[in-house]
N, C-alpha and C positions, 0 to 999 in steps of 0.2 A: 467569614464566608457568606455570602447570604443566602438566604433560604431557596431551594428551587420554588418555581411558580408551581402552584397549587394545578393538578391535572383537571381538565375541563371534560367531563364524562362527555359532553355533546359533542366533542370533537376529536378528542383521542382515540386513536383505534383501538388501543388496549381495553378500551370500555364497552362492551357490545349491549346496545340497547335490547332490554327484555321487548320480545313481542308480544303485542296484545293478545292475551290467552282467548279472547273471542275469535281470532283471526286462524288459530292454531288447526291445522289438518293434519291429525296423527295418518292417517293412510298415505298421505301426501309425502311425510316424509322420508317413507322406504319407497318412493317411487325412482326409477331408476331410467327412467325414460331419456333418451338421447346419448346416452352413456355405454361405452364398449368395455368388456370386462372379458380378460384373459382367466381361463381356468384350467390349470394344469392338472392330470388325471381326473380330466373332467369327463372320460367315458363311462365311467364306473364309480360305485361306492359312494364316499362323500363328496367326491367333487363333481360328480353326476347328478347328484341331489342340488348342490349348490349352484350347479349350470340352469338347472330346472326353475330354481328360485328366482333365480336373476333374470332370466327372461320372461318368467310370470310377470316380473316387476317392471318390464320394460325395457330391459337391458340388450343390447345386441352382444351374445355372448361366442367367443372365442373357444373350441372345446378341443383340447391339446392332450394326447396322450401319444403313446408309443404305437399302435396300433391304428392304420388308414379308417379299417371297417369299421372298427368300434366307435372312432370318432363320428365317422359319418351315421353310423346306426343312432347315437347320441343327438347328433343333429337333425335326423328325421324324426324323432320322437318331439323334440322340441319345436320342429316346425309344425306338427301335427296338433301341439297342444295351443298353437297360435303365438308362438315364439319365433324370432330370428337368432340364428346361429350359423357359425363356419367351422368347418372340420380342419383342423391344421396338424398331421402328424408330427410329434416331436420325441426326441430323446433327452432328458433332461441331463444324461452323462456325457454329451457331445455339444460343444459351445457353438459349431456351426449351426446345428439343429436348434438350437436355443436362439441364435440370432435370424434364422429362417423364419421362425415362429413370429416375431417381430415384425420382420418385413413383410410377412403374408398380412398380419395383422391391418399395418399401415397403409399396405397397398388396396385392402379391400374397404378398410373402414375410414382409415385417416385420421385415427385417436386411438389412445388408449387412456382410460380413466380409471379402472379399477383392475389391478393383477391379485389372484389367487395361487400361493404357491403351494401348491396340494400333491403334486406327484411325489412319490417315494419310493424306494427300495427296500423292502422289508428282509433284506439279507440277516438272519440270524446264526450266530456261532457262539459257544463257549469259548470265553475269552482267551484259555490256551489254545485253541484251533485256528484264532483271527491268522490269517496272513495278510503280507503287503498288499497282494491282489483283492483280496476281500476288502481290507480297508480303504483302498481305491476306488472300488464298485460302490461302497456304503457312501461313504462322504463326497464324492463326484456327483451323486445323484441328490443325496438330501441335505447337502450345502452349498457345495458349489455352484450348481447347477440355478438353485433359486437366488442365489446372490447376483450371478450374473445377469440374470434374466431381469430382475430389479435394476441392475445397473443399465441394461440395454433399453429397457422401459422407459429409465428416467427422465429424457428430455420430454418425451409426450407427457408423462405424469405432470412434470412442472409446466407445461401447458394448460394440463385439464384445470378447472374450477370445482372439480370435486373429486381429485385425485385420493383413492385409497387403496393401501396395499393391506392384503390378510397372508400371513403365512400360517399354515397349518402345520401344528409340530405335533405333540404326544405328550401325553401324562408322562410317557418315559424319560422325558427330561426331565422329570422330578421324582422320580422312583429307581431304586436300584433294580437292575434284571440282568441276570446271569447270564442267559443266551442271545439277549439282543442290546449288548450294552454298544456296540457301535451305533445301532440305530438310535439309541438315546441320547448319546453324545452328540450325533449330530444334528438332533433334534434341538439340544440344549443349545449347541451352536446357533442355531438359526434364531432361538430365543433370544440370544445376546444380540445377533445382527437386528434383531426387529428393535429392541431397544435403543441401538446404536442409530441405525436408519430414521426411528421416532425423533430423536435429538438432533439429529443434523437437518432432516428435510420438514419437520411439522412445521417451521418457520417460513417454510418456503411453500406451505399449501398441501403437503402430503400427508396426510395420516398414514401412520403404520401400526398393525397390531397382531397378535396371534391368537390362534384359537388351538386349544388343546384337547384333543377328544380323548374319552376314555374308551373303553372295550365296545365299538361299535361292529354291526353286523357286517361286514365288508370280506371281501375274498381275502385280505389278509390274515383277519382274524379268523376265517373259517379255516385256513391252512393250519392251525395251530391244532386243529381237533376239537372234538366235541367235550371231552374231559377240560381240556385246558379253558375253553369258552365257558362251562359250567364252573368253573373257580373263580375266573376272572369277574363273572356275573353276580357268584355269592359275595365277592369282597366290596362290592359296590353298597351303600345305604339304598339304592331303589331295589337294589337285588335282581338285576336285569340286563341284558346286554341293549345297548341303543339301537336305534335305526339312523340310518344317513341322513333323513330328512329330519332328524331334530336336532342337526348340525345348522339347518338353513335359516333359522330365526337369528342366531349369532349371527352368522356372515353377513345377511341384509342388514343387521343392525351397523355392523362395524363398515360395510360397504355405502349405507347410504347418509342421506342428511342426519337421519335419527340418531345416528352415531357422530355428529359434527365435532364434540368437544370430547371424544375419546381418542387417546394415542399412546402408543408405547405400551400399552395391555397387552397381557395375555388373559382369555378367558378359557378357563377350564369348563368343559361339558364333559362329565364323566358320570352323571348319576351318583356323584359322593364316592368315587372309588380313591381318589387321594383322601380325602378327609378320613375315610375309614380306616386307612391303613395307620 
């Protein structure tokens, strides 16, 4: 059998020419101008910080969460800071609402380049108290909604030259937790889907990654109470709780051209919480 002809790096698309280092602009690599990003759970906490960060880098941001007034307030804050955003209320447990989010985005902006699946249901119960209704509530919002939102965005993402999907999971996908087992299991499922999405769609131009936050100062975390928050802070190497803004750099890396060779990955941003356990 004859040997295959040698690949030609000048014509073979598998060989990406290294850019001239003198022409690299590090700031430009993170520029999101001309791109449209949907951020679910975007009216507070990590989602709000990411929405502000994307808008500051030039993206048009669709802020989506359950409460319309909270979405409008977030959009007003972004506009005051010089960015552009659209408020679209959504309930991730309602697939009709998910479809309406995509329809409203396309009607207003005509494209979708970035999807951040950040909205979550933090319902926690001891395993002996989990009911079918609680199971449905948790997995519907934390796993089913994000998957079908991705599926609904898929045609637009395939049309984009800069498509990126970021699934915000949790360190709960990596560690046991007695009272948040449903949440952790759903996030672990979303991590598995992240890898499968990347495997199928990265060759078609859609990068798919995940971010796993540790203990971050959000409403979800505060609802655990000060004692629990203190214990979680003490368990990390850094020894404190993170601020939502500390997730923005990772999100920008994964959404922008700076992360053009990153797909199928999960970046854990937890102050060393998982390594410390």
